[in-house]
mmCIF file of the C-alpha atoms, coordinates in Angstrom:
data_MODEL
# 
_entry.id   MODEL 
# 
loop_
_atom_site.group_PDB 
_atom_site.id 
_atom_site.type_symbol 
_atom_site.label_atom_id 
_atom_site.label_alt_id 
_atom_site.label_comp_id 
_atom_site.label_asym_id 
_atom_site.label_entity_id 
_atom_site.label_seq_id 
_atom_site.pdbx_PDB_ins_code 
_atom_site.Cartn_x 
_atom_site.Cartn_y 
_atom_site.Cartn_z 
_atom_site.occupancy 
_atom_site.B_iso_or_equiv 
_atom_site.pdbx_formal_charge 
_atom_site.auth_seq_id 
_atom_site.auth_comp_id 
_atom_site.auth_asym_id 
_atom_site.auth_atom_id 
_atom_site.pdbx_PDB_model_num 
ATOM 1   C CA . MET A 1 1   ? 0.000   0.000   0.000  1.00 0.00 ? 1   MET A CA 1 
ATOM 2   C CA . SER A 1 2   ? 1.380   3.379   -0.911 1.00 0.00 ? 2   SER A CA 1 
ATOM 3   C CA . THR A 1 3   ? 1.964   6.196   1.536  1.00 0.00 ? 3   THR A CA 1 
ATOM 4   C CA . ASN A 1 4   ? -0.554  8.336   -0.357 1.00 0.00 ? 4   ASN A CA 1 
ATOM 5   C CA . ASN A 1 5   ? -3.205  5.701   0.158  1.00 0.00 ? 5   ASN A CA 1 
ATOM 6   C CA . GLU A 1 6   ? -2.331  5.322   3.837  1.00 0.00 ? 6   GLU A CA 1 
ATOM 7   C CA . ASN A 1 7   ? -2.512  9.089   4.312  1.00 0.00 ? 7   ASN A CA 1 
ATOM 8   C CA . TYR A 1 8   ? -5.923  9.197   2.628  1.00 0.00 ? 8   TYR A CA 1 
ATOM 9   C CA . GLU A 1 9   ? -7.244  6.449   4.879  1.00 0.00 ? 9   GLU A CA 1 
ATOM 10  C CA . LEU A 1 10  ? -5.866  8.088   8.026  1.00 0.00 ? 10  LEU A CA 1 
ATOM 11  C CA . ASP A 1 11  ? -7.293  11.458  6.983  1.00 0.00 ? 11  ASP A CA 1 
ATOM 12  C CA . TYR A 1 12  ? -10.678 9.855   6.346  1.00 0.00 ? 12  TYR A CA 1 
ATOM 13  C CA . TYR A 1 13  ? -10.734 8.133   9.745  1.00 0.00 ? 13  TYR A CA 1 
ATOM 14  C CA . LEU A 1 14  ? -9.705  11.395  11.403 1.00 0.00 ? 14  LEU A CA 1 
ATOM 15  C CA . SER A 1 15  ? -12.507 13.260  9.614  1.00 0.00 ? 15  SER A CA 1 
ATOM 16  C CA . ILE A 1 16  ? -15.018 10.738  10.990 1.00 0.00 ? 16  ILE A CA 1 
ATOM 17  C CA . ILE A 1 17  ? -13.702 11.206  14.525 1.00 0.00 ? 17  ILE A CA 1 
ATOM 18  C CA . GLU A 1 18  ? -13.617 14.985  14.133 1.00 0.00 ? 18  GLU A CA 1 
ATOM 19  C CA . PHE A 1 19  ? -17.260 15.042  13.047 1.00 0.00 ? 19  PHE A CA 1 
ATOM 20  C CA . PHE A 1 20  ? -18.166 12.766  15.971 1.00 0.00 ? 20  PHE A CA 1 
ATOM 21  C CA . GLN A 1 21  ? -16.491 15.130  18.434 1.00 0.00 ? 21  GLN A CA 1 
ATOM 22  C CA . ASN A 1 22  ? -18.606 18.040  17.191 1.00 0.00 ? 22  ASN A CA 1 
ATOM 23  C CA . GLN A 1 23  ? -21.327 18.025  19.854 1.00 0.00 ? 23  GLN A CA 1 
ATOM 24  C CA . ASP A 1 24  ? -23.278 20.840  18.188 1.00 0.00 ? 24  ASP A CA 1 
ATOM 25  C CA . THR A 1 25  ? -24.770 18.660  15.442 1.00 0.00 ? 25  THR A CA 1 
ATOM 26  C CA . ASN A 1 26  ? -28.388 17.567  15.617 1.00 0.00 ? 26  ASN A CA 1 
ATOM 27  C CA . ARG A 1 27  ? -29.656 14.092  14.713 1.00 0.00 ? 27  ARG A CA 1 
ATOM 28  C CA . GLU A 1 28  ? -30.850 15.125  11.245 1.00 0.00 ? 28  GLU A CA 1 
ATOM 29  C CA . THR A 1 29  ? -27.444 16.582  10.368 1.00 0.00 ? 29  THR A CA 1 
ATOM 30  C CA . VAL A 1 30  ? -25.755 13.390  11.576 1.00 0.00 ? 30  VAL A CA 1 
ATOM 31  C CA . GLU A 1 31  ? -28.047 11.215  9.424  1.00 0.00 ? 31  GLU A CA 1 
ATOM 32  C CA . ILE A 1 32  ? -27.396 13.344  6.346  1.00 0.00 ? 32  ILE A CA 1 
ATOM 33  C CA . TRP A 1 33  ? -23.643 13.236  7.004  1.00 0.00 ? 33  TRP A CA 1 
ATOM 34  C CA . LYS A 1 34  ? -23.745 9.443   7.481  1.00 0.00 ? 34  LYS A CA 1 
ATOM 35  C CA . ASN A 1 35  ? -25.632 8.898   4.225  1.00 0.00 ? 35  ASN A CA 1 
ATOM 36  C CA . LYS A 1 36  ? -23.259 11.153  2.288  1.00 0.00 ? 36  LYS A CA 1 
ATOM 37  C CA . SER A 1 37  ? -20.319 9.307   3.850  1.00 0.00 ? 37  SER A CA 1 
ATOM 38  C CA . PHE A 1 38  ? -21.720 5.930   2.800  1.00 0.00 ? 38  PHE A CA 1 
ATOM 39  C CA . ILE A 1 39  ? -22.203 7.188   -0.769 1.00 0.00 ? 39  ILE A CA 1 
ATOM 40  C CA . GLN A 1 40  ? -18.647 8.537   -0.794 1.00 0.00 ? 40  GLN A CA 1 
ATOM 41  C CA . LEU A 1 41  ? -17.320 5.218   0.519  1.00 0.00 ? 41  LEU A CA 1 
ATOM 42  C CA . MET A 1 42  ? -19.161 3.290   -2.198 1.00 0.00 ? 42  MET A CA 1 
ATOM 43  C CA . LYS A 1 43  ? -17.509 5.534   -4.792 1.00 0.00 ? 43  LYS A CA 1 
ATOM 44  C CA . VAL A 1 44  ? -14.112 4.860   -3.185 1.00 0.00 ? 44  VAL A CA 1 
ATOM 45  C CA . LEU A 1 45  ? -14.830 1.130   -3.292 1.00 0.00 ? 45  LEU A CA 1 
ATOM 46  C CA . LYS A 1 46  ? -15.793 1.293   -6.956 1.00 0.00 ? 46  LYS A CA 1 
ATOM 47  C CA . ARG A 1 47  ? -12.701 3.345   -7.817 1.00 0.00 ? 47  ARG A CA 1 
ATOM 48  C CA . THR A 1 48  ? -10.104 1.505   -5.722 1.00 0.00 ? 48  THR A CA 1 
ATOM 49  C CA . GLY A 1 49  ? -11.581 -1.874  -4.829 1.00 0.00 ? 49  GLY A CA 1 
ATOM 50  C CA . ASN A 1 50  ? -10.243 -1.366  -1.280 1.00 0.00 ? 50  ASN A CA 1 
ATOM 51  C CA . LYS A 1 51  ? -12.824 -3.434  0.609  1.00 0.00 ? 51  LYS A CA 1 
ATOM 52  C CA . GLU A 1 52  ? -10.950 -3.418  3.925  1.00 0.00 ? 52  GLU A CA 1 
ATOM 53  C CA . PHE A 1 53  ? -10.787 0.365   4.145  1.00 0.00 ? 53  PHE A CA 1 
ATOM 54  C CA . VAL A 1 54  ? -14.449 0.799   3.199  1.00 0.00 ? 54  VAL A CA 1 
ATOM 55  C CA . LYS A 1 55  ? -15.569 -1.923  5.616  1.00 0.00 ? 55  LYS A CA 1 
ATOM 56  C CA . ASN A 1 56  ? -13.535 -0.456  8.483  1.00 0.00 ? 56  ASN A CA 1 
ATOM 57  C CA . ALA A 1 57  ? -14.785 3.075   7.793  1.00 0.00 ? 57  ALA A CA 1 
ATOM 58  C CA . ILE A 1 58  ? -18.409 1.874   7.795  1.00 0.00 ? 58  ILE A CA 1 
ATOM 59  C CA . ILE A 1 59  ? -17.849 -0.026  11.049 1.00 0.00 ? 59  ILE A CA 1 
ATOM 60  C CA . LEU A 1 60  ? -16.330 3.093   12.631 1.00 0.00 ? 60  LEU A CA 1 
ATOM 61  C CA . ILE A 1 61  ? -19.255 5.267   11.513 1.00 0.00 ? 61  ILE A CA 1 
ATOM 62  C CA . LEU A 1 62  ? -21.845 2.787   12.772 1.00 0.00 ? 62  LEU A CA 1 
ATOM 63  C CA . SER A 1 63  ? -20.006 2.286   16.055 1.00 0.00 ? 63  SER A CA 1 
ATOM 64  C CA . LEU A 1 64  ? -19.804 5.991   16.784 1.00 0.00 ? 64  LEU A CA 1 
ATOM 65  C CA . PHE A 1 65  ? -23.148 7.266   15.523 1.00 0.00 ? 65  PHE A CA 1 
ATOM 66  C CA . ASP A 1 66  ? -25.739 4.516   15.946 1.00 0.00 ? 66  ASP A CA 1 
ATOM 67  C CA . LYS A 1 67  ? -27.694 4.479   19.164 1.00 0.00 ? 67  LYS A CA 1 
ATOM 68  C CA . MET A 1 68  ? -27.956 0.692   18.996 1.00 0.00 ? 68  MET A CA 1 
ATOM 69  C CA . PRO A 1 69  ? -24.682 -1.186  19.503 1.00 0.00 ? 69  PRO A CA 1 
ATOM 70  C CA . PRO A 1 70  ? -23.330 -2.737  16.270 1.00 0.00 ? 70  PRO A CA 1 
ATOM 71  C CA . ASP A 1 71  ? -23.534 -6.276  17.642 1.00 0.00 ? 71  ASP A CA 1 
ATOM 72  C CA . PHE A 1 72  ? -26.975 -6.038  19.219 1.00 0.00 ? 72  PHE A CA 1 
ATOM 73  C CA . TYR A 1 73  ? -27.604 -9.787  19.197 1.00 0.00 ? 73  TYR A CA 1 
ATOM 74  C CA . SER A 1 74  ? -24.314 -10.871 20.772 1.00 0.00 ? 74  SER A CA 1 
ATOM 75  C CA . SER A 1 75  ? -25.784 -10.899 24.274 1.00 0.00 ? 75  SER A CA 1 
ATOM 76  C CA . ARG A 1 76  ? -29.074 -12.565 23.337 1.00 0.00 ? 76  ARG A CA 1 
ATOM 77  C CA . GLY A 1 77  ? -30.206 -16.095 22.673 1.00 0.00 ? 77  GLY A CA 1 
ATOM 78  C CA . ILE A 1 78  ? -28.842 -19.427 23.775 1.00 0.00 ? 78  ILE A CA 1 
ATOM 79  C CA . GLN A 1 79  ? -25.201 -20.432 23.729 1.00 0.00 ? 79  GLN A CA 1 
ATOM 80  C CA . VAL A 1 80  ? -24.656 -23.182 21.161 1.00 0.00 ? 80  VAL A CA 1 
ATOM 81  C CA . ASN A 1 81  ? -22.474 -25.104 23.608 1.00 0.00 ? 81  ASN A CA 1 
ATOM 82  C CA . SER A 1 82  ? -25.386 -25.422 26.027 1.00 0.00 ? 82  SER A CA 1 
ATOM 83  C CA . LEU A 1 83  ? -27.642 -27.179 23.471 1.00 0.00 ? 83  LEU A CA 1 
ATOM 84  C CA . THR A 1 84  ? -27.925 -30.946 23.236 1.00 0.00 ? 84  THR A CA 1 
ATOM 85  C CA . ASN A 1 85  ? -27.280 -32.618 19.879 1.00 0.00 ? 85  ASN A CA 1 
ATOM 86  C CA . SER A 1 86  ? -31.010 -33.203 19.520 1.00 0.00 ? 86  SER A CA 1 
ATOM 87  C CA . GLU A 1 87  ? -31.755 -29.503 20.098 1.00 0.00 ? 87  GLU A CA 1 
ATOM 88  C CA . LYS A 1 88  ? -29.054 -28.488 17.607 1.00 0.00 ? 88  LYS A CA 1 
ATOM 89  C CA . LEU A 1 89  ? -30.566 -30.797 14.991 1.00 0.00 ? 89  LEU A CA 1 
ATOM 90  C CA . THR A 1 90  ? -34.021 -29.352 15.640 1.00 0.00 ? 90  THR A CA 1 
ATOM 91  C CA . TYR A 1 91  ? -32.729 -25.786 15.130 1.00 0.00 ? 91  TYR A CA 1 
ATOM 92  C CA . VAL A 1 92  ? -30.840 -26.742 11.981 1.00 0.00 ? 92  VAL A CA 1 
ATOM 93  C CA . ASN A 1 93  ? -33.952 -28.358 10.508 1.00 0.00 ? 93  ASN A CA 1 
ATOM 94  C CA . LEU A 1 94  ? -36.049 -25.329 11.444 1.00 0.00 ? 94  LEU A CA 1 
ATOM 95  C CA . LEU A 1 95  ? -33.591 -22.983 9.740  1.00 0.00 ? 95  LEU A CA 1 
ATOM 96  C CA . LYS A 1 96  ? -33.475 -25.185 6.636  1.00 0.00 ? 96  LYS A CA 1 
ATOM 97  C CA . SER A 1 97  ? -37.253 -25.163 6.375  1.00 0.00 ? 97  SER A CA 1 
ATOM 98  C CA . GLU A 1 98  ? -37.399 -21.371 6.766  1.00 0.00 ? 98  GLU A CA 1 
ATOM 99  C CA . ILE A 1 99  ? -34.783 -20.898 4.042  1.00 0.00 ? 99  ILE A CA 1 
ATOM 100 C CA . ALA A 1 100 ? -36.532 -23.404 1.752  1.00 0.00 ? 100 ALA A CA 1 
ATOM 101 C CA . ASN A 1 101 ? -39.804 -21.491 2.162  1.00 0.00 ? 101 ASN A CA 1 
ATOM 102 C CA . ASP A 1 102 ? -38.130 -18.231 1.122  1.00 0.00 ? 102 ASP A CA 1 
ATOM 103 C CA . ILE A 1 103 ? -36.621 -19.626 -2.089 1.00 0.00 ? 103 ILE A CA 1 
ATOM 104 C CA . PRO A 1 104 ? -38.918 -18.985 -5.070 1.00 0.00 ? 104 PRO A CA 1 
ATOM 105 C CA . ASN A 1 105 ? -39.939 -22.015 -7.148 1.00 0.00 ? 105 ASN A CA 1 
# 
């Protein structure tokens, strides 16, 4: 990766953090800024193909600006290790049937 590219990425991350630190922005302004940022990132992805940078920038934006934590479901549900083999098989079959019902004929 070239230094120019690294500088661009660092500058972009810093601009996200700088906007986040601006406490004077209202929710509507934040939503507009987020949407414009996502559009800009999609253009960067199309131009450069740099999936890692775009993915990391999106994760940073969502982590800083969304009221809901990015991994909302991590603390919910049942731990797989606590299920019996029979229960695991039941869940797998249930998921298969739900997916099969969603696939058009």
